[in-house]
N, C-alpha and C positions, 0 to 999 in steps of 0.2 A: 504493500500500500504506500509506503514511504517513497519508493521508487516511482510509482505512478504519479503521486502528487508532485514529486520533483520534476519529472518530465513535463507534466501538464503546466506547471507554473513557468518552466523554462520556455516552452513553446509560446505561451501567452505573452511572456515578457519580450521575447524576440519579435513577435508579431507587432507588439506595441511600439517597440523601438523602430521597426521597419516603417510602420505607418508614420511615426513622428519624423523620422529622417526624410522620408519622401515629401512630407508636407513642408519641412524646412527647405529642402532643395527647390521645390516648386516656388515657394515664397521668395527665395533668393534670386531665382531666375527671373521671376516676374518683376521684382524690384530693380534688378540690374537692367532688364530690358527697358523699363520705364526711364531709368537713368540715362541709358545710351540714346534713347529716342529724344530725350530732352536736350541732349548735347550734340545731336547730329550736325547742327549748324556750325559747330567748331571745326568740322572737317571739310566744309565747303571750299575754302581756299586751297586746302591740300589736294582734294580730289580734282579741282580745276587745273592746278599746275601739273598733276600727274597725267591727266587726259591730254593737255597741250604737249607735254614732252613726248608722250607715247605716239601722238600723231606725227611728230617730227622725226623720232629716232626708231620706233618699233621696239620689240623686245630685245633685238640683238645688241643695240647700243644704249638702251635705256639706262641700265645700271651704271655705265661709265659716264654718260653725258648729262644725266638729270641733276638738277640742283636741289631736288627735294631732300629735306632733312628728316630722315625716318627716325631719328632719335627723339624728335618732338612727339610727345604723347600726352594723353590724359594721365592723371595720377594713377600709378600702379598699372599702366597699360603698355601693351606691345602693339606696334603698328607695322604691317608688312603687306606686300602685294602678292596676289595669287592669280595665276592665269586660269583660263577656262578648263584646263586639264587637272587643276588642283595643285600644280607645282608652284612652290614659293619662289618668286623671282628676285625680290628685294626685301630685306637685305639677303644677299646671296650667301648660302652656307652658314646661316646664323643658328641653325639647329632648331628653329621654331616649329618645324614640322613634326617634332617628336613630342607633341603634347600628350598629356594623359587623357584618358577617355572622358573624364568628367569635366575637363576644361572646355569642351565644346558647348557646354550649357551656357557659358558666359561669352560666346563669340558674337560679335556684331559685324555684319557684312554689308559693305556699300558697293553697289555695282559701278563699274567704270566704263565710259563710252568714248569712242573716238570716231568721228564721221558717221555717227548714227549707229554704230555697231558696238556691242558689249565685248570688250577685249580682256577683262579681268575683274578682280575684286580687291577692294581695300578692306583688309581684315583687321579688326580691333579686338584685342583680348586683354582684359584687365589682369594680366598675369605676368608680373615681373618675376625674376628668379626668386626673390624673397617671398613673394606672394604664392608662387607655385609650391615652394617648400612648405610654407605655412598650410596651404590647402591640403597637401599630401599628408602632413602630420595630423591635421584635423580628421581626415577620413580614416587614417590608420588607427588613431586613438579612439575615434568614435566606434569603429568596428570592434576593437578590443573591449571597449567599455560596454558595447551592446551584448557581448558574449559573457564577460566576466561579472559585471555588476548584477545583471538579472540572475545569473547563476548563484551568486552569493546571497542575494536577497531571497531567492527561492529556497536555498538550503536552510537559511535561518527560519523562514516562515514554516517550511515543512517540518523542521525539528520542533518548533513550537506547537504545531498542530498535532504531530504524531506522538509527542511525549506523553500527554494525558491518555491517549489511546493505548500506548504501550503499558502505562501503569494499570489501566483498566484490564488489559489482557493478562498481565502478570497476576493481578489480584483475583481475576476470575479463575485462572489456573490453580491458584492456591485453594479457592473454594472447592473446585472440582476434585482436588486431591484430599479434601477433608480437613485441611488445616484452616485456622482462622486467618482471614485476609486482613491486611492493615487498613486503617481508615484513610480514605483519599481526601486530601486537602483540596478544597474548591477555591479557585482564584478568580473565577469569572462567572457571569450569569448568562453565558451563551449556551448553545446546544450542548457542548462538551461539559460545561459546568452543570447543566441540568442532568445530563447523563451520569455525572459523578455523584450528584445528590441522590439520584434514584438508585445507583449502585450501592452507596453507603446505607441507604434504607434497606435494600434487599440483603446486604451483608449482615446488618443487625438482626433482621428477621430470621435469616438462615442460622446465625449463631444462637439466637434464642431458641429456635426450633430444635437445634441439636442438643442444647442444654436441657430443654424440656423432655426430649426423647430419652436422654440418659437418665434424667430424674424419674421419668415415667417407668423405665425399666427397673430402676432401683426400688421405687415405691411398690410396684407390682410384686417384685420378688420378696420385699419385706412383708407386705400384707398377706401374701400366700404362705410364706415360710412359717409365720406364727401359728395359724390354725392347723396347718399341715403337720407341724411339729407336735402339736397337742394330739392330733388324730393318731399319728404314728406311735407316740409315746404311750397313749392309753391302749391302743391295740396291742402293742407288745406287752404292756403290763397285764392285760387280760389274758393274753396267750401264755405268759409265764406264771400266771397266778399271783402276781404282785397286787393287782387290784381286784376287789371282790366282783364277782359276776352279777352285778345288779343293774337296775334300770337307770340309775344316775350316771353310770359310766357310759352307757349307750346313748343317753340323751346328750352328754357332753360331746361325744364324737359326732352325733347328728347335728348339733348346733354349730360346731366348727366346720363341718362339711357344708352347711347352709351358708355360712359366712363366705366360704370360697365360691359357692354357687352365685351368691348375690354380687360378689365382686366381678365374676366373669360376666354376669348379666349386665351389670353397670358398664363394663368395658365395651360390651357388644352394643349397648344402646348409644353410648357416647361415640363409638366408631361410626355407627350408621348416621347419627345426627351430624357429625362433622363432614361425612361424605355426602350429605344431602339426600340420603335414601331412607330416612326414618319414616316408617309408615304411619300416617295419621288418618283416623276415621272421624273427621270433623262434622259436628252437627250443631244446630242452634241450641245453646245452653244458657240457662239463667245463672247469673253470678251468685245468686242466693243458693242455688243448688250446689255449686262448687264449694262454697264456704260451709254450708250445712254438713256436707259430706265429710270434710276434713275435721270439723269440730267434733262430730260424732265419733270419728275414728280415734281422736286423741283425748277425749274427755276423761277416760279412766286414768290415764297416766297423769293428767293435770290434777285430778282430784286426789290422787295418791300423794302428791307433793304440795297440796293446798295452793295450787296455782290457778288463778282465775283465767279462764279461757273465754274471751268475749267475741261476739260477732255483731257487726253493724253494717246493714245494707238496706237500701230502699227496695221495696217489692216492685216498684215501677221501673227499675233499671232495665234497659233493653238487653236482649240476648246477645251472647258472643258466639262466634262460630269456632268451636274448639273440639279437640279430641278429649272427651271427658276423662278417660283413664290417664292419658299423658298429663293433662293439666292437674289432675288429682295427685299424680306422682310429684309434680313440681310443688304443690301446696303442702303435701305430706312432708317433703324434705324441709321446706322452710319452717313449718310448725315444729317438726322434730328438733331442728337446730335451736329454735327459740326456746323450747322447753328444756333442752339440754343445758343451755347457758343461762337460764333464768333461775335465780335462787328460790328456795321454798318460800311460799307465801307471796310470790310475785304475781305478775299478770302478763298475758299474751293477748293482743288485740288483732282481730281480722276485720278489715274495713273495705267496702266496695263503694265507689262513687263514680259518676260519669263526669268526664272532662272532655268537652267538645265531642269529637267523634271516636273517643276511646273510653274504655272502662278501666279505672285504676283500682287495683287490689293491693292493699298494704298489709304486711305481716310485721307487727311491732311488738317489742318486748322491753322490759325494764331490767334486763340482765347486765352483764359486765361490759357489753358493747364490743366494738372492734377498733383496734388502734389505727391511727392515721397511716402508719407504715404498712399495715396489713390490708387495709380497705381496698386498694387497687387490685389486689391479687386474689380476692375471695372466690372469683369464678374460674380460677385456674385449676387444672387437674391435680389432684393429690395435695392441694395446698391446705395446710392447717395453720391457723393463727397461733395456736399453742403448739410449738414444735415438740414439746415433751409429751403431748397427748397422743395415745396410741389409737388404733382403729376401733378398739372396744368402746372407747368413750367418745371419740371424735368422728366416727363414721369412716367410710373408705376414702374420703377426700374427693369423690367424684360427683357427689350429689348436686352441688351448686353448678358445676360445669355442665352436667346433664340438664339441669333446670334452665340454664341460659340458652342452650341449644334448642330445647323444646319450645321455649317462649319465642325465640327467633324464628323457628319453623312455622309458628303461627303469625308471623309478621308483626310480632310484638317486641317489647323491650323489657329488660329486668335490670334494676339498679339497686345499689346498697348504700345506705346512709348510716352514720353512727355519730349523732351529736354527743359531745363530751358529757359523760355522766348520765346519759339518758338511754342506754341500751342501743339496739340496732333496729333499723327499719328497712325491709326489703319491699320494693315497689315493682309491681307488674303492670304494664300498659298493654292492653289488648284492643285491637280495632273492633269497632262494632260491625 
């Protein structure tokens, strides 16, 4: 690519110089022609004397007998005679016939007549020896400049253009090999600068995705290892007679197996949701029906801890088009979390109101709340605000991530707030 850019810029530069040089030459020729036409009268006495002497002597004796002073000239001009065959007659042997090709551009020719017949030409060239040398050097240096200067400029411009592309290529190759690519510095707001900004954003997202994948693998291994260890340990204990063969041992094994089953089911649901293939059976549903269902399911747990579970919703609220089971899964998760982190004797409130063309459902508690540092991450997979909390107390860490995807699959939004000292509020916005 660098070579192509270099060649392209060089060709364009040379064409530009060629056009410019041609324009300069045409302008010089035009201006000189105007100058000579304006000074033609200065040669009238000279041409008259030449014509008179030629009529008397002819070409054979003209050079020896004429009194014409051919050293007389305009400033920086050479004056000589040329016959009809193009041969220079006077000054004889002066070498003025060895002009360079470009000097003909500045030639002024005055026809000479004797007895009504044209016998030759008076040629005027503004090219003294010094001027000829000067013009030659100008053309040589211009030619070299036309080649060297554009090439240097093109090389510099090409390097400036290609350098960020090469950095992008190197960084992309590092990403392809699985290593972390360096942050690209953006020095301009042009197309390459915008490309670098987009690459940096992609690089951050790829890095975060890799870290999340590593963390996901570690979290899955941890959450499976614990119940699986209990199952294996109790099974071996029952086999070796260490544990009594009673219902309690089998119930523990069953509970741990169900924990693994729920984790696998949650992972499957999250995977389908992220891939956009989560099956939804959406039907018109009253918001009161959704809230009443989740309150009924959690009333026993709330009463056992003296937690007040309240529901507030207007019966005139319009229906929402949702999958009842999936939305119940979302609300179950939010209420379970609220009950888990609310102290005994506290309260959990469920509210549904209409806001423009959406139904807003809030799940609020007066528990310990969520710290400012943890709040942006609560919907990430396997994220637990309390790092010391295990899956027995804090769930699998997938519930809120699944809830977010389910709500988004319904073209809705879910957000979390935690005013200092006032617990947490999870808000669901569903289109009507």
